[in-house]
C-alpha positions, 0 to 999 in steps of 0.5 A, a space after each residue: 716422143 720427140 718431134 724435130 722441126 727446122 730448128 727445134 727438138 721437141 722432147 719430154 722434159 727431164 731433171 737436167 732441165 730444171 735450171 732452164 725451166 726456172 729461168 722462165 717459169 720462175 719469172 712474174 712477167 711470164 706467169 702473169 697471164 697463165 694458170 700458174 704462179 712463178 715456180 721455184 725449184 720444188 714445184 718444177 721437180 714436182 711437175 717433172 715427177 708428175 704431169 710433165 713425166 708423160 711421154 705420149 698421149 694415150 687417152 682423154 684427160 691426159 696432157 703431154 708437155 714437151 720442152 722446145 730445145 734449140 737443135 743447134 745449141 741444146 738450149 731449152 727455150 720453152 715448152 708446149 703442151 697438148 691436152 686431150 680433152 675428149 675422145 668422143 668429141 676428139 677435142 684438144 687444147 694447145 698451150 705454150 710458155 717460152 722464155 722471153 730471152 728468146 722472143 722474136 725468133 718464131 720458136 713459139 710458133 714453130 713449136 706450137 705448129 709441130 704440136 698441132 700437127 701431132 694432135 691432128 695427125 698423131 692423136 687424130 683430134 678434130 678440133 684444138 683450141 687455145 684459151 688465153 688472157 686477152 692482154 697476152 697479145 704475144 700469145 694471141 699473135 702466135 695463135 693467129 700465125 698458126 691459122 687459129 681463128 678467134 671464136 670468142 671473147 669472154 668478157 670478165 669471165 673469170 676471177 683470175 689472180 685477184 682480178 676479173 679477166 677477159 678470155 679469148 678463145 682460138 680454135 682450128 679444125 683438123 680439115 683446116 689444118 695445113 702443115 
């Protein structure tokens, strides 16, 4: 699967992306609020051979991770993931991780918008959520720019990376989705 936007190409990740992935996925500041530790080359290669190898969503329980590449330069600047949680309830979840060196250009919002479109129009999902650490203000801003509404603030609901954290839950319905 490939998705083109005005400035980005979203495509499956490959072994050619290892160094670009390490440029941000190995950084403690990037990993602070996400459910993984800073990655090394071995972990990135394992993910590329495992969960990141999927090129389409065909059933619930699957996830699709796509690299966000600048169309003009071919540089990988981040990645987005769509989880298909339930066929019955047509529910999914959106996630995104971007290299801070490329922050402030709207790439995360542009990529996430394209993945929402695929979730609603391609997969046929009814509802897509984004769950994030309350302290991750940049991620919350992306969710709001996408038109997602904050539905919950779960105070100290999870012991995460050695501390109790507060989760914000955002969501958008297919009927609310506008491209």
